[in-house]
MARNU-899367 format. One record per residue (C-alpha): residue number from 1; residue in three letters; x, y negated, z negated. Coordinates in steps of 0.2 Angstrom, whole numbers. Layout:
[nuro NUM,"Ala",[X,Y,Z]]
...
***
This chain:
[nuro 1,"Met",[-119,6,19]]
[nuro 2,"Glu",[-120,-13,21]]
[nuro 3,"Cys",[-113,-22,6]]
[nuro 4,"Lys",[-115,-40,1]]
[nuro 5,"Lys",[-99,-49,4]]
[nuro 6,"Gly",[-94,-66,-2]]
[nuro 7,"Thr",[-88,-81,8]]
[nuro 8,"Ser",[-71,-90,10]]
[nuro 9,"Glu",[-78,-103,-2]]
[nuro 10,"Glu",[-76,-92,-18]]
[nuro 11,"Ser",[-76,-101,-34]]
[nuro 12,"Tyr",[-59,-101,-43]]
[nuro 13,"Lys",[-65,-112,-58]]
[nuro 14,"Phe",[-68,-97,-69]]
[nuro 15,"Cys",[-49,-94,-70]]
[nuro 16,"Ile",[-47,-109,-80]]
[nuro 17,"Asn",[-55,-99,-95]]
[nuro 18,"Ser",[-44,-84,-91]]
[nuro 19,"Pro",[-36,-84,-108]]
[nuro 20,"Tyr",[-53,-82,-116]]
[nuro 21,"Tyr",[-58,-69,-104]]
[nuro 22,"Glu",[-42,-59,-105]]
[nuro 23,"Met",[-44,-59,-124]]
[nuro 24,"Leu",[-61,-50,-121]]
[nuro 25,"Val",[-53,-38,-109]]
[nuro 26,"Gln",[-40,-34,-122]]
[nuro 27,"His",[-54,-31,-134]]
[nuro 28,"Val",[-61,-18,-123]]
[nuro 29,"Lys",[-44,-9,-122]]
[nuro 30,"Asp",[-42,-10,-141]]
[nuro 31,"Asn",[-59,-2,-144]]
[nuro 32,"Asn",[-58,13,-133]]
[nuro 33,"Asn",[-66,24,-147]]
[nuro 34,"Lys",[-81,13,-145]]
[nuro 35,"Val",[-81,12,-126]]
[nuro 36,"Ile",[-82,30,-124]]
[nuro 37,"Gln",[-98,31,-134]]
[nuro 38,"Ile",[-107,19,-122]]
[nuro 39,"Lys",[-122,29,-115]]
[nuro 40,"Asn",[-130,31,-98]]
[nuro 41,"Cys",[-115,31,-87]]
[nuro 42,"Asp",[-113,49,-84]]
[nuro 43,"Asn",[-126,51,-71]]
[nuro 44,"Leu",[-122,37,-58]]
[nuro 45,"Ser",[-126,41,-40]]
[nuro 46,"Thr",[-112,48,-30]]
[nuro 47,"Glu",[-118,39,-15]]
[nuro 48,"Trp",[-103,27,-16]]
[nuro 49,"Ile",[-86,34,-20]]
[nuro 50,"Tyr",[-75,21,-28]]
[nuro 51,"Ser",[-58,21,-36]]
[nuro 52,"Pro",[-49,37,-31]]
[nuro 53,"Ser",[-39,37,-47]]
[nuro 54,"Glu",[-53,33,-60]]
[nuro 55,"Ser",[-70,39,-63]]
[nuro 56,"Thr",[-86,28,-60]]
[nuro 57,"Glu",[-91,33,-78]]
[nuro 58,"Asn",[-76,25,-86]]
[nuro 59,"Ile",[-78,9,-76]]
[nuro 60,"Cys",[-97,9,-81]]
[nuro 61,"Lys",[-93,11,-99]]
[nuro 62,"Glu",[-79,-3,-99]]
[nuro 63,"Phe",[-90,-15,-90]]
[nuro 64,"Lys",[-105,-12,-102]]
[nuro 65,"Phe",[-94,-15,-117]]
[nuro 66,"Leu",[-86,-30,-109]]
[nuro 67,"Tyr",[-103,-37,-105]]
[nuro 68,"Glu",[-108,-34,-123]]
[nuro 69,"Ser",[-93,-43,-129]]
[nuro 70,"Leu",[-95,-58,-118]]
[nuro 71,"Asn",[-113,-58,-124]]
[nuro 72,"Lys",[-108,-58,-142]]
[nuro 73,"Tyr",[-92,-69,-143]]
[nuro 74,"Arg",[-93,-87,-137]]
[nuro 75,"Gly",[-77,-97,-141]]
[nuro 76,"Asp",[-75,-101,-160]]
[nuro 77,"Glu",[-93,-96,-164]]
[nuro 78,"Thr",[-103,-81,-162]]
[nuro 79,"Arg",[-118,-85,-152]]
[nuro 80,"Glu",[-127,-69,-147]]
[nuro 81,"Asn",[-139,-68,-132]]
[nuro 82,"Glu",[-135,-85,-125]]
[nuro 83,"Ala",[-137,-86,-106]]
[nuro 84,"Phe",[-121,-83,-97]]
[nuro 85,"Thr",[-112,-98,-88]]
[nuro 86,"Glu",[-108,-98,-70]]
[nuro 87,"Asp",[-90,-95,-75]]
[nuro 88,"Asp",[-95,-80,-85]]
[nuro 89,"Cys",[-104,-72,-71]]
[nuro 90,"Asn",[-90,-76,-58]]
[nuro 91,"Phe",[-78,-68,-70]]
[nuro 92,"Leu",[-88,-52,-72]]
[nuro 93,"Asn",[-90,-51,-53]]
[nuro 94,"Tyr",[-71,-53,-52]]
[nuro 95,"Trp",[-67,-40,-65]]
[nuro 96,"Leu",[-79,-27,-57]]
[nuro 97,"Asn",[-71,-30,-40]]
[nuro 98,"Asp",[-54,-28,-47]]
[nuro 99,"Arg",[-58,-12,-56]]
[nuro 100,"Leu",[-68,-4,-42]]
[nuro 101,"Arg",[-55,-8,-29]]
[nuro 102,"Asn",[-40,-3,-41]]
[nuro 103,"Asn",[-27,-11,-30]]
[nuro 104,"Asp",[-32,-2,-14]]
[nuro 105,"Lys",[-35,-16,-1]]
[nuro 106,"Asp",[-43,-4,11]]
[nuro 107,"Phe",[-55,4,-1]]
[nuro 108,"Ser",[-73,1,2]]
[nuro 109,"Ile",[-83,-5,-12]]
[nuro 110,"Cys",[-101,-10,-16]]
[nuro 111,"Val",[-101,-21,-31]]
[nuro 112,"Lys",[-119,-26,-32]]
[nuro 113,"Glu",[-125,-9,-28]]
[nuro 114,"Phe",[-114,-2,-42]]
[nuro 115,"Tyr",[-122,-14,-54]]
[nuro 116,"Gly",[-139,-10,-48]]
[nuro 117,"Glu",[-136,9,-52]]
[nuro 118,"Met",[-130,5,-69]]
[nuro 119,"Asn",[-146,-5,-72]]
[nuro 120,"Arg",[-157,8,-66]]
[nuro 121,"Gln",[-149,21,-77]]
[nuro 122,"Asp",[-151,9,-92]]
[nuro 123,"Lys",[-165,-3,-89]]
[nuro 124,"Asn",[-165,-11,-107]]
[nuro 125,"Phe",[-146,-14,-108]]
[nuro 126,"Phe",[-143,-29,-97]]
[nuro 127,"Ser",[-153,-45,-103]]
[nuro 128,"Asn",[-160,-55,-88]]
[nuro 129,"Pro",[-151,-43,-75]]
[nuro 130,"Lys",[-156,-53,-60]]
[nuro 131,"Asp",[-146,-68,-66]]
[nuro 132,"Leu",[-130,-59,-65]]
[nuro 133,"Glu",[-135,-49,-50]]
[nuro 134,"Asn",[-136,-65,-40]]
[nuro 135,"Tyr",[-117,-68,-43]]
[nuro 136,"Leu",[-112,-50,-38]]
[nuro 137,"His",[-104,-47,-21]]
[nuro 138,"Val",[-88,-40,-13]]
[nuro 139,"Ile",[-74,-52,-14]]
[nuro 140,"Asp",[-62,-53,1]]
[nuro 141,"Thr",[-46,-44,-3]]
[nuro 142,"Glu",[-35,-59,0]]
[nuro 143,"Ile",[-46,-70,-10]]
[nuro 144,"Leu",[-46,-57,-24]]
[nuro 145,"Glu",[-27,-58,-24]]
[nuro 146,"Asn",[-28,-77,-25]]
[nuro 147,"Met",[-39,-75,-40]]
[nuro 148,"Lys",[-28,-63,-49]]
[nuro 149,"Leu",[-13,-75,-47]]
[nuro 150,"Leu",[-22,-90,-53]]
[nuro 151,"Tyr",[-30,-80,-68]]
[nuro 152,"Glu",[-12,-75,-73]]
[nuro 153,"Leu",[-6,-92,-72]]
[nuro 154,"Tyr",[-18,-99,-84]]
[nuro 155,"Asp",[-16,-85,-96]]
[nuro 156,"Asn",[3,-86,-96]]
[nuro 157,"Ala",[3,-105,-98]]
[nuro 158,"Val",[-8,-104,-113]]
[nuro 159,"Lys",[3,-91,-121]]
[nuro 160,"Val",[18,-103,-119]]
[nuro 161,"Ile",[8,-117,-127]]
[nuro 162,"Asn",[3,-105,-142]]
[nuro 163,"Ile",[21,-99,-144]]
[nuro 164,"Ile",[27,-117,-144]]
[nuro 165,"Glu",[14,-121,-158]]
[nuro 166,"Glu",[18,-105,-168]]
[nuro 167,"Pro",[36,-100,-163]]
[nuro 168,"Asn",[35,-83,-173]]
[nuro 169,"Tyr",[19,-78,-164]]
[nuro 170,"Lys",[21,-62,-153]]
[nuro 171,"Tyr",[9,-57,-139]]
[nuro 172,"Glu",[19,-42,-134]]
[nuro 173,"Glu",[33,-34,-143]]
[nuro 174,"His",[50,-37,-135]]
[nuro 175,"Lys",[43,-52,-125]]
[nuro 176,"Ser",[49,-70,-128]]
[nuro 177,"Cys",[42,-86,-123]]
[nuro 178,"Asn",[55,-88,-109]]
[nuro 179,"Asp",[48,-72,-102]]
[nuro 180,"Tyr",[31,-79,-100]]
[nuro 181,"Ile",[39,-95,-93]]
[nuro 182,"Glu",[48,-85,-80]]
[nuro 183,"Lys",[33,-75,-76]]
[nuro 184,"Cys",[22,-91,-74]]
[nuro 185,"Asp",[36,-99,-63]]
[nuro 186,"Lys",[37,-84,-52]]
[nuro 187,"Lys",[18,-82,-50]]
[nuro 188,"Tyr",[16,-101,-46]]
[nuro 189,"Lys",[28,-99,-31]]
[nuro 190,"Glu",[19,-83,-25]]
[nuro 191,"Ala",[3,-92,-26]]
[nuro 192,"Met",[9,-107,-18]]
[nuro 193,"Asp",[16,-97,-3]]
[nuro 194,"Arg",[-1,-89,-1]]
[nuro 195,"Cys",[-8,-106,2]]
[nuro 196,"Leu",[0,-107,19]]
[nuro 197,"Asn",[-12,-94,25]]
[nuro 198,"Ser",[-27,-97,13]]
[nuro 199,"Asn",[-41,-110,13]]
[nuro 200,"Val",[-40,-127,5]]
[nuro 201,"Asp",[-50,-122,-10]]
[nuro 202,"Tyr",[-36,-111,-17]]
[nuro 203,"Tyr",[-23,-125,-14]]
[nuro 204,"Asn",[-34,-137,-23]]
[nuro 205,"Ala",[-37,-125,-37]]
[nuro 206,"Leu",[-18,-123,-39]]
[nuro 207,"Lys",[-16,-142,-39]]
[nuro 208,"Ile",[-28,-143,-54]]
[nuro 209,"Phe",[-17,-130,-63]]
[nuro 210,"Lys",[-2,-140,-59]]
[nuro 211,"Asp",[-9,-156,-66]]
[nuro 212,"Ser",[-15,-148,-81]]
[nuro 213,"Tyr",[1,-139,-87]]
[nuro 214,"Gln",[16,-148,-79]]
[nuro 215,"Phe",[19,-156,-96]]
[nuro 216,"Leu",[26,-139,-101]]
[nuro 217,"Thr",[41,-144,-90]]
[nuro 218,"Glu",[45,-159,-100]]
[nuro 219,"Pro",[60,-158,-112]]
[nuro 220,"Ser",[50,-166,-127]]
[nuro 221,"Thr",[37,-152,-126]]
[nuro 222,"Asp",[45,-140,-137]]
[nuro 223,"Lys",[56,-148,-151]]
[nuro 224,"Ser",[59,-131,-159]]
[nuro 225,"Asn",[68,-125,-143]]
[nuro 226,"Thr",[59,-108,-143]]
[nuro 227,"Cys",[53,-111,-125]]
[nuro 228,"Lys",[66,-117,-113]]
[nuro 229,"Tyr",[58,-129,-101]]
[nuro 230,"Ser",[73,-127,-90]]
[nuro 231,"Lys",[67,-109,-85]]
[nuro 232,"Phe",[54,-117,-74]]
[nuro 233,"Asn",[63,-117,-57]]
[nuro 234,"Asn",[48,-119,-45]]
[nuro 235,"Phe",[34,-126,-56]]
[nuro 236,"Pro",[28,-139,-53]]
[nuro 237,"Lys",[39,-146,-39]]
[nuro 238,"Tyr",[37,-132,-27]]
[nuro 239,"Asp",[24,-136,-13]]
[nuro 240,"Pro",[26,-127,4]]
[nuro 241,"Val",[10,-135,10]]
[nuro 242,"Leu",[16,-152,7]]
[nuro 243,"Glu",[33,-148,14]]
[nuro 244,"Arg",[25,-142,30]]
[nuro 245,"Lys",[14,-157,32]]
[nuro 246,"Gln",[29,-168,30]]
[nuro 247,"Arg",[39,-158,42]]
[nuro 248,"Asn",[25,-159,55]]
[nuro 249,"Ile",[25,-178,53]]
[nuro 250,"Met",[43,-179,56]]
[nuro 251,"Val",[42,-168,71]]
[nuro 252,"Gly",[28,-178,78]]
[nuro 253,"Lys",[39,-194,76]]
[nuro 254,"Ile",[54,-186,85]]
[nuro 255,"Leu",[43,-180,99]]
[nuro 256,"Ser",[34,-196,101]]
[nuro 257,"Ala",[51,-206,102]]
[nuro 258,"Pro",[55,-202,120]]
[nuro 259,"Leu",[38,-206,125]]
[nuro 260,"Ile",[39,-223,117]]
[nuro 261,"Leu",[56,-226,126]]
[nuro 262,"Ser",[49,-222,143]]
[nuro 263,"Phe",[37,-237,141]]
[nuro 264,"Val",[50,-248,134]]
[nuro 265,"Ile",[65,-246,146]]
[nuro 266,"Pro",[56,-252,162]]
[nuro 267,"Leu",[51,-267,152]]
[nuro 268,"Leu",[69,-271,149]]
[nuro 269,"Tyr",[73,-272,167]]
[nuro 270,"Lys",[59,-283,172]]
***
């Protein structure tokens, strides 16, 4: 079956809101007793086989609960049934791609068709289903990996900020602020390395992240010393794209030097 695929110009902007979206994802995980009660997910068409390790019924129920949560909770206020933003729709497309693929790069998925099947089974569940459908497509596996890294970067950076503001706060047991700093630093290097083979949109998205959060590496950021800025080894300085560009400029100058001399030397003997 021919599936609608995205382009190389995917939007990374929704990742900026990943701390909010990740809160909703965690809300889904914490409410499994409610998720399993979601109806009209048990008779989906078997025309498409998705994740070999997880049933389409589970993914359907989680997606519908996530959709409900996103529809209900908007920032600090509860504003039910407001239209989804473009970022919201791109996030849902990202989440569905990630869950259906389940870390298998070679696995064939049809995101829009899966959503259409859910909608056919429960016609009154999705409000304005066409609005979301317009954003659903198969994300290229390499771009999906780019998104996952950027999504994690924003999420970890905000966790560091929140712990700086409230040193006793714990996101996960046995994890300190420095653990999130080291993870952020590692993911940043991994993401930047991928820019050598990725399109310019991803590199620009990473530069926006860098400009937004490089203040975390300043000594004065955390006066309580709960989060050690010295744990940042790669962020924000590491930039292999810029290094390669500068190296190419130097090589160009070196290669052009003999050519210039070949014109200058004859003039000296005139």
